[in-house]
DOTI-526750 format. One record per atom (N, C-alpha, C, O): residue in one letter; x, y, z. Coordinates in steps of 0.001 Angstrom, whole numbers, plus 500000, padded with zeros to 6 digits. Each point is the difference from the previous one (the first is absolute). Example, Ala and Ser with C-alpha at 12.3 -4.5 7.8 and 13.67 -1.06 7.14 Angstrom:
a513190494310507800
a499110501190500000
a500900501200500000
a501036499981500665
s498614501069498615
s500820501190500060
s499230501090500730
s500509501108500169
//
This chain:
m500663498575499371
m499136501542500702
m500933501532500044
m500951500255500739
e498773500129498804
e501308501378499119
e498377500849500769
e498780499837500030
f502636501395500650
f499167501224500588
f500318501116499201
f500970499882499252
g498395501192500760
g500276501454499343
g500784500760500793
g499866499759501199
v500960501137498497
v501005500480501164
v499183501307500733
v500457500830500786
d498442499067498773
d498727501199500381
d499269499166501444
d500009500492501128
l499415498231498536
l499587499323500782
l501124499830501962
l499695499966501192
l501744499978497876
l501132499930501193
l500248501434500682
l500659500127501032
l498993500491498568
l500525501480499674
l498885500215502006
l500550500436501011
i498320499219498940
i498484500183500260
i500254498862501232
i499950500347501181
l500249498654498528
l500591499099501408
l501241500492500389
l499459500273501071
f501331499985499037
f500907500334500571
f500100501326500474
f501041500351500556
a497584500794499233
a499899500908500992
a498924499724501099
a499951500663501036
v499059498163498629
v499792499188500918
v499789499588500920
v499201500033500936
a502542499061498352
a500673499679501263
a501006501218501120
a500113500049501225
a500330500596497935
a500791501160500687
a498818500348501513
a500121499935501223
f498949500382497963
f499138500791501425
f499338499122500780
f499565500275501118
a500299498258498127
a499632498216501096
a501094500000501289
a499772499810501195
g501476500470498128
g501316499824501114
g500127501062500937
g500418499950501156
m499207500918498252
m499675501594501573
m498841499373500775
m500106499580501152
v498904500395498195
v499220500285501118
v500158498405500706
v500032499885501225
d500048499079497987
d500527498076501311
d501059500674500643
d499426500507500964
s501531499753499091
s501277500546500667
s499239500326501160
s499975499180500918
i499316502037499193
i499270500910500743
i499104499076501145
i500197499838501204
a498818499674497960
a498686499956500788
a499666498551499276
a498867499520499971
g502419499799499391
g498929498549499282
g498850500442499241
g499400501063499842
g500455497114499528
g498408500099499011
g500679500666498378
g499165500362499170
g502284499751500493
g500580500278498939
g498848498677498987
g499458500460498994
g500345498444501257
g499698499515498747
g498344499883499727
g499398499297499188
l500138501587501725
l498553500714499858
l499627500891498782
l498865500317499643
i502446500056499735
i500325500582499032
i500939499470498719
i500098500547498902
t500389498550501437
t500879499367498958
t499269498972499234
t499851499855498786
i499525499132502732
i499372498427499076
i498701500831499148
i499946499421498915
p498718501962501115
p499584500227498723
p500723500186498879
p499672499517498917
a501475501276501291
a500394500516498368
a500645499216499577
a500339500070498819
l500173498630502198
l500380498838499015
l499403499433499144
l500540499572498980
l498126500318501311
l498970498822499693
l499421501274498898
l499386499489499063
w500669501762500871
w499319500967499032
w501291499698499066
w499758500617498962
a501219498877500929
a501142500104499402
a499695498268498784
a500560499785498925
g498754499611501548
g499546498981499058
g499835498786500452
g499197499198499523
i501873500496501836
i500862499280500298
i498964498809500839
i499217500598500738
t500632498101499306
t499219499053500816
t500351500838501471
t500807500870500327
p498301498485500236
p499898500074502095
p501510499810500231
p500910500828499956
a499107497736500325
a501330499570500647
a501035500548499499
a501062500406500472
q498401499546498304
q501537501304499056
q500502500484501021
q501013499666500615
a497933501497499642
a499464501301500200
a501444500112501939
a500972500641500401
l498217498372499987
l500056499471501331
l501633500007500040
l500568500787500757
a500159498342498431
a500983499563500551
a501205500740499096
a501178499673500144
t498315501553498734
t500584501254499690
t500088501193501245
t500977500749500047
n498190499325500699
n499863501121500891
n501061499239500857
n501080500589500018
k498887498444500577
k501216498970500686
k501111501421499243
k500465501054500436
l499564498387498565
l501506500232499945
l500400501777499784
l500969500729500212
q497807499385499307
q500465501601499845
q500719500807501760
q501010500636500304
g497276498641500731
g500173500164501800
g501317500070500671
g500404500821500823
s500230498066498614
s500972499561499988
s501365500923500534
s500614500117501061
f499494500556497323
f500885501554500235
f499631500729500492
f500892500695500486
g497657499806499834
g499495501185500565
g500470499344501907
g500581500491500968
s499009498704498839
s500017499200502135
s501305500596500190
s500365501037500553
l500196498103498888
l501860499394499662
l501303501968500217
l500963500288500712
t498214500485498199
t500348501667499812
t499648500259502051
t500925500153500799
s497480499826499633
s500217500709500676
s500721499263501559
s500362500632500992
s499670498298498859
s501077499315501659
s501093500095499766
s500707499619500933
i500145500945497680
i501077499951500113
i500557501872500970
i500944500334500716
n497607500501498624
n499752501136500636
n500431499883501510
n500882500528500677
f498182498611499544
f499740500320501703
f501094499134501178
f500266500132501194
i500214498811497532
i501378499560500453
i500653500696499977
i500483500095501129
r500099500849497967
r500658500981500315
r500298501345501073
r501027500633500242
k497892499448500148
k499635501151500471
k500203499346500950
k501052500610500193
g498922498488500850
g499982498953500893
g498609499812500459
g499854499694501183
y498992500455497992
y499307499780500656
y498953497893500726
y499165499474500737
v501881500333498222
v499472497978499871
v501604499658500005
v500762500662499295
d499547498638501249
d500985499100500656
d500106498559499296
d500205499280500977
p499780500068498150
p499679498812499326
p500249499077500503
p499502498899499768
r501510501421501206
r500840498490501053
r499229499207500662
r500081498784500175
d498524502619500486
d499303500013500944
d498168499803499936
d499044500268500726
m501336498739497173
m498763499962500192
m500420498507498660
m499510499846498881
v501370499437501720
v500525498787498634
v498569499552500451
v499056500298499268
l500620498693502410
l498542499492499927
l498978499907499318
l499681499070499259
a499637502102501009
a499482501262499167
a500349499716498521
a498810500286499871
i501556499487499113
i500716500397498796
i499239498358499636
i499182499738499119
v501499499251502015
v500086498721499424
v498855499797500097
v499764499129499163
l499342501126501341
l498635499100500429
l498847500643499185
l498872499506500008
t501583502124498965
t499403500797499703
t500382499120498478
t499059499773499239
f501891499912500506
f500002499587498830
f499565498885499326
f499529499791498883
a500766499502502145
a499308498204500620
a498569500219499760
a499691499566498890
g499214501008501823
g498375500727499804
g499556500824498881
g498908500550499856
s502159499450499335
s499400501155499202
s499892498685498612
s498983500029499306
a502184498812500370
a500581499349499077
a499032498890500246
a499690499420498959
l499572499979502464
l499169499086499793
l498312500717499967
l498905499442499921
g501381501664500153
g498622500916499777
g500003500106498700
g498914499819499449
t502441500541499579
t499580499862498751
t500271498611498971
t500143500005498778
v499871499021502004
v499981498343499270
v498365500059500570
v499480499828498898
l499567500271501869
l499272499884500530
l498974500477499032
l499116499278499537
v501061502030500175
v498542501157499312
v499892498953498611
v498843499672499737
q502129499824499439
q500337499318498665
q499087498800500490
q499211499658499119
m500701499697501918
m499229499091500195
m497877500013500626
m499076499212499797
l501043502232501034
l498883500110500596
l499152501003499510
l500528500994499502
d498684498951500530
d498476501296499993
d500202500650501531
d499793499684501171
a501063502084497596
a500257501010501663
a498629500920499738
a499722500909500783
s499675498872498382
s498231501004500764
s499922499997500723
s500601501052500221
i498889498374501392
i500044500500501301
i500449500587500514
i499607500450501076
l501860499908498128
l500830501034500905
l498916501333499739
l499523500801500803
l500275499025497338
l499458501539499730
l499158500153501380
l500777500728500618
k498069499037500309
k498732499758500133
k500725501013501390
k499846501147500418
i500706498066499822
i500388500828501143
i501330501039500122
i500130501066500602
l500411498475498909
l501238501103499971
l499549501909500103
l500411500826500815
p498801499327498237
p499289501174500657
p500351500984501411
p500698500895500478
a497773497754499815
a500007500517501411
a501552500165500310
a500553501097499917
l500253497488500524
l501081500847500655
l500646500695499472
l500696500577500835
l499607499891497756
l500358500974500146
l499631501804500341
l500705500985500220
i498186498827499702
i498864501206500825
i500502500034501721
i500502500965500576
l499209497757499976
l500741500025501920
l501685500658499254
l500550501027500397
i500053497944498341
i501114501069500623
i500399501320500072
i500896500450500715
a497959500523498032
a500265501063500237
a499049500329501117
a500325498986500618
l498936501467500032
l499597499926501340
l501040500377501089
l500090501078500589
y500855497553499592
y500591499887500954
y501304500761499513
y500667500171501020
f500018500377497864
f500737501243499503
f499154501109500635
f500490500902500680
l498248498970499058
l499277501529499853
l499849500302501511
l500220501177500283
f499362497787501028
f499654500921500700
f501284499614501218
f500266500753500937
s500406497961498808
s500823499318501279
s501388501599500452
s500791500658499324
p498888499318501836
p501115501426500270
p501198499461499217
p500488500405498945
r499981498220502119
r501650499769499207
r500970500185499531
r501168500170500348
v497759499751498001
v500184499862498692
v500780501540499945
v499386501062500102
g502063498820499719
g500470501513500349
g501659499544499134
g500362499156499181
d500388502188501742
d501745500023499348
d500475499230501468
d501174500094500360
i497962499245500345
i500618499875501473
i499925498432499874
i499151499406499336
d501744500072501313
d500366498507500489
d498070499889501267
d499444500837500711
a500331498167499046
a498772499663501197
a500282498345500122
a500407499496498954
h499426499579502213
h500121499028500828
h499508498752498794
h499049499719499270
q502436499747501140
q499532498915499483
q499230498335500056
q500168499381501050
v499286500166498203
v498815498999500657
v501080498645499978
v500230499453501079
i500259500154497981
i501093498611499898
i500960500037499156
i499949500579498915
s501089498740501570
s501169499803499929
s500143500372497926
s499017499775499294
k502015500652500224
k500308499749498536
k500067498580499385
k499811499712498818
s500515499396502277
s499473497760499464
s499278500377499826
s499778500340498837
v499511499841501936
v498026499637500306
v499304500537498584
v499164499495499251
f501605501832500731
f499394500909498144
f500136499030498736
f499356499839498963
a501799499583501615
a500414499818498487
a499783498670499945
a500727499504499138
f498482499574501491
f499438498795499927
f498214500297499643
f499200499125499669
t500602501847500450
t498634500331500096
t499591501664499287
t499024499729499301
a501165501367500587
a500222500574498688
a500401499950499480
a499520500494498980
g501973498851500863
g500863500259498881
g499333498580499154
g499563500302498889
f500337498617501377
f499648498940499355
f498754500604499757
f499719500374498861
g499420499779502182
g498407500196498395
g499835500532499783
g498893499748499525
i501311501347500294
i500353501492499290
i500532499955498744
i499440500401498979
g501994498952501127
g500742499100498816
g499184499376499595
g499612500555498972
f499386497839501356
f499315499176499527
f499024500814499007
f499979499875498776
y498986501234502227
y499071500878498498
y500206500985499015
y499258500739499354
d502330499006500731
d499944500827499090
d500435499121498751
d499722500097498805
g500975499109501832
g500224498861499063
g498395499813499546
g499221499699499096
f500857500507501562
f498316498790499587
f499569500909499550
f500644500095498955
f497978501545501104
f499658500372499130
f500671501470499974
f500483500343498921
g499614500785502436
g501122500792499826
g499588501564500115
g500933500655500466
p497569500353499141
p499691500809500954
p500034500579500251
p499005500558499537
g501861500628501528
g500212500149501596
g500539499386500942
g499858499845501213
t500909499782497822
t501363499260501182
t500903500912500506
t500745499804500961
g499185501057498465
g501236501237500877
g499023500451500714
g500210499559501130
s498607501218498880
s499073499854501028
s499898498717501035
s499701499720501161
f500477500055498361
f500016498509501698
f501184499935500841
f500175500155501209
f500990499429497296
f500805499619501361
f500598502127500919
f500572500074501087
s498989501401497918
s499871500899501340
s499611499405501066
s500776499580500858
i497164500268499219
i500117500020501042
i500625498928500760
i500000499961501231
a500568499114497957
a500658498589501544
a500883501115500082
a499467501032500406
f501648499024499336
f500855501115500367
f499596500740500753
f500856500047500883
v498234500696499397
v499502501193500701
v499166499312501389
v500280500259501170
a498801498950498432
a499331499269501069
a501139499242501019
a500265500377501141
l500128498866498400
l500905499088500150
l501460499820500764
l500531499535501009
l499686501084497923
l501969500293500865
l500016501464500362
l500893500412500741
g498273500323498834
g499457501744500412
g500700500947500022
g500212500849500865
f500452498879497372
f500279500484499086
f500105501722499896
f499653499853498827
n500470501325501282
n499598500770499155
n499588499885498516
n499945499024499251
m499758502408500545
m499080499523498137
m501078499862498972
m500104499121499145
t500705501932501093
t501427499910499117
t500774498679500506
t499695498954499428
k501153500999501460
k500435498467500315
k499365498850499423
k500511499077499365
a497651501233501129
a499321498343499621
a499717500569498028
a499603498985499427
t500458501823499875
t500761499480498639
t500785499535499585
t499902498933499394
a501276501766500801
a501648499266499449
a499745498310500495
a500253499142499154
h499331500492501986
h499693499026499856
h499764499500499192
h500697499176499408
t497668501382500202
t498733498934499394
t500904500318498284
t499524499386499045
k501491501379500729
k500641499625498415
k500582499080499884
k500299499264499059
v499886500769501998
v501491498540500368
v499455498845499809
v500504499190499223
l498496500588501389
l499034499014500352
l498884499546498292
l499662498978499402
n500169502367500469
n499147499986498678
n501183499437498538
n499818499144499134
f501090501567501066
f500704499521499478
f500428498631499707
f499897499520498871
t500620499793502210
t499838498550500174
t498993499147499425
t500278499006499329
s497879501599501081
s499073498837498955
s499856499990498719
s499799499005499304
n500334502513500220
n500876500255498977
n500653499063499087
n499264499600499098
f501860499977500907
f501088499679499739
f499704498508500136
f500093499302498990
a499564500164502156
a499400499032500249
a498959499052499287
a499881498778499907
s499471502228499667
s498463499601498702
s500747500409498775
s499878499166499104
l500859501867500584
l500598499759498567
l500016498705499664
l499420499427499077
v501904499810502458
v500298499168499144
v499618498816499270
v500521499354499090
m498084500526501789
m499376498485499527
m499167500630499060
m499576499095499280
f499834502298500243
f499275500118498513
f501116499808498873
f499626499638498885
i501827500608501380
i501014500066499188
i499783498832499657
i499736499813498813
a500315498741502347
a500095498989499571
a498387499579499735
a499795498892500496
g498979501685498854
g499281500274499691
g500033500058498831
g499089499361499473
g501812501314499617
g500090500535498764
g498727500925499838
g499136499961499124
e500996500939502037
e498578501083499797
e500327501420500046
e499060500736499700
v502125499875500626
v500546500655499696
v499984501262498472
v501010499612499413
v498589501232499975
v500195501231499104
v501367500324499954
v500026501135500475
w501106498551499242
w501257500824500744
w500383501044499097
w501059500447500440
m498638500123498594
m499761501374499806
m498555501265500230
m499885501222500097
i499461497890499905
i499394501116501007
i500513500053501474
i500281500960500719
g499743497949499454
g500644500218501590
g501048500869500572
g500030500798500937
l500917498731498087
l501663500898500284
l499713501257499440
l500932500795500127
v497985499676499240
v499498501739499602
v500396500361501166
v500956500669500393
m497714498514500394
m498903500820500993
m501267499734501064
m499964500894500846
a501041498265499375
a500443499969501188
a501002501265499926
a500269500556501065
v500324499953497679
v500641501373500183
v498733500652500712
v499863500223501203
g499310500009497834
g498955501019501186
g499884499558500975
g500100500922500809
s499799498512499499
s498719499593501923
s501654500237500064
s499814501216499944
l501619498682500123
l501504500428500979
l500247501363500205
l500625500451500960
i498725500401497848
i500425501395500083
i499126500240501018
i500309500537501063
g497967498848498455
g499135500731501253
g500027499469501587
g499577500580501001
a501075498101498876
a500596499666501610
a500590500829500361
a499624500342501122
q501778500653498221
q500573500402500520
q499956501721500893
q500762500453500854
i497960500173498463
i499070500963500097
i499504499990501344
i500013500856500884
g499380497529499039
g499175499829501513
g500689499831500969
g499657500586501027
s501561498554498995
s500797499355501323
s500361501249500842
s499994500011501231
h500400501301497778
h500940501124500009
h498371500293500816
h499604499070500703
l499783501785499229
l498917500297500607
l499386499316500977
l499654500622501004
v500177498441498926
v499515499693501557
v501329499824500997
v499816500054501216
m501386499755498305
m500620500957500861
m500225501180500903
m500319500357501134
k499182500170497212
k499659501904500369
k499617500318500812
k500615500575500898
v497232498939499057
v499519500214500284
v499370498911501211
v498959500395500526
g501311498941499713
g500020498809500611
g498027499477500313
g499285499636499067
a500297500447502162
a498409499641499929
a499145501021499764
a498846499757500353
r501302501076499270
r498895501221499443
r499929499640498432
r498870500083499518
l502123499547499655
l499170498630498991
l500184499111500016
l499653499397498984
v500929499890501975
v499420498179499633
v498541500218500603
v498965499460499608
r501167501332501296
r498110499202500637
r498778500267499120
r499303499191499386
p500596502275500709
p498847500121498413
p500209498955499217
p499129499135500082
l502077500585498903
l499992499882499045
l500168498529499912
l500180499337498979
l499709500128502630
l499769498637499921
l497926499982500077
l499254499154499507
v500466501786501086
v498734499483500050
v499593500312499162
v498997499361499682
v501309501478499615
v498922500459498655
v500563498420498809
v499054499414499473
t502320500067500222
t499994498646499573
t499255498629500250
t499911499117499147
s499505500807502280
s499725499158500699
s498260500081499619
s499197499169499575
i500689502550500892
i498232499315499158
i499580499987497970
i498982499622499422
a502545501067499932
a499687500331498935
a500134497760499079
a499599499260499102
i501087500827501858
i500305498142500138
i498477499510500083
i499381499524499049
s500196500641502042
s498523499209500331
s499292500620498607
s499344499161499382
i500673501441500358
i498562501024499098
i500519498995499079
i499466498897499890
k501372501392499569
k500788499305498273
k499233498252499792
k499286499669499054
l501157499377502205
l499316498939500204
l498479499993500644
l499445498905499906
i500108501710500469
i498225500153499574
i499379500169499006
i498883499534499775
i501907501308499344
i499553500677499019
i499941498631498450
i499272499893499014
d502059499195501597
d500169499127498788
d499456498994500367
d499919499094499170
q499405500649502449
q499410498662500201
q498755500524499759
q499369499118500581
y499829501595499035
y498828500452500421
y498782501253499446
y498854500432500131
g502851499746498960
g499489501289499239
g498729499632498620
g499037500723499743
s501311498028499571
s498451499356499545
s499024500222500170
s499225500659499308
t500506498450502370
t499314500193500517
t498873501062500861
t498848499982500435
i502183500807499488
i499553501779500320
i499575500256498870
i498845500365499777
s501959499488499441
s499034500972498493
s498284499534500132
s498981500689500060
q501239497843499951
q498663499221499532
q499159500918501034
q499295500780499358
y500600499328501614
y499252500308501489
y499421501072499422
y498866500356500321
w502227500589498299
w499920501313500480
w499115500687498371
w499655501108499589
d500279497268499848
d499730500213498907
d498073499886500338
d499301500985500236
q500249497721499705
q499098499501501376
q499407501262500781
q498783500144499888
m501773500608500737
m499384501269500763
m499795500810498929
m498947500550500321
r501489500074498173
r499709501018499905
r499112499639498776
r499646500801499135
v500013497742500923
v498333499954498802
v498651499765500909
v498862499964499534
w501535499862502060
w498973499878500744
w499649501457499775
w498952500472499558
i502179500148500852
i499574501501500034
i499105500820498777
i498950500638500076
g502045499015498642
g499653500307498743
g498315499409500307
g499157500045499103
//
């Protein structure tokens, strides 16, 4: 399949914007996956190619945070290993099982996350109380959210962020920095499985990867400069936006049918 220069330039711009948003609050896939489907590739190819371009963005953000001292990878080895394992397992299983049940419960979970970030007084620039050890966090949140990202994906960044804040007591900037490391881990693990299945569209993926890399550079610098004042509202908006998008995808046709019936009755 051949792709025109104009299409590749559009996807490059989309990936740059999504990379910036994703490095700040997560949810970049909400922007890139519809664009990939619009480009005419199959859903499986869209998911796989999105993991390719997303890996570049999350890697760039991770490197920036590590260089600035917000993350020490040596302190995250267990979480990285278990997140990788969870994501790889999820990616293998999603090719065998029906993931539609997650579509039904995910909007409610994301709205709860948005409400938590909106109203919790703990979510700010200051570390709070740690609830569990980092080892327990790795086995629960690391493996569990990694599995979810490999199996389905939308909202992974939000889930990691709330886990770091609520369970380890991290401030927003620190939580975002650590989220990017585990987000890259889960993206990369899932990408490896998709490559094995031959689903990646390399031309599109590599062009978008460059855009994602540029966007992630901008976004991660903004997080370090502005902190919770930027991350907290964007996490709220992103979580709600993903929820609305999923609800429309699931129930849009049903709502449209009911609306048409009502217009007939009224008319």
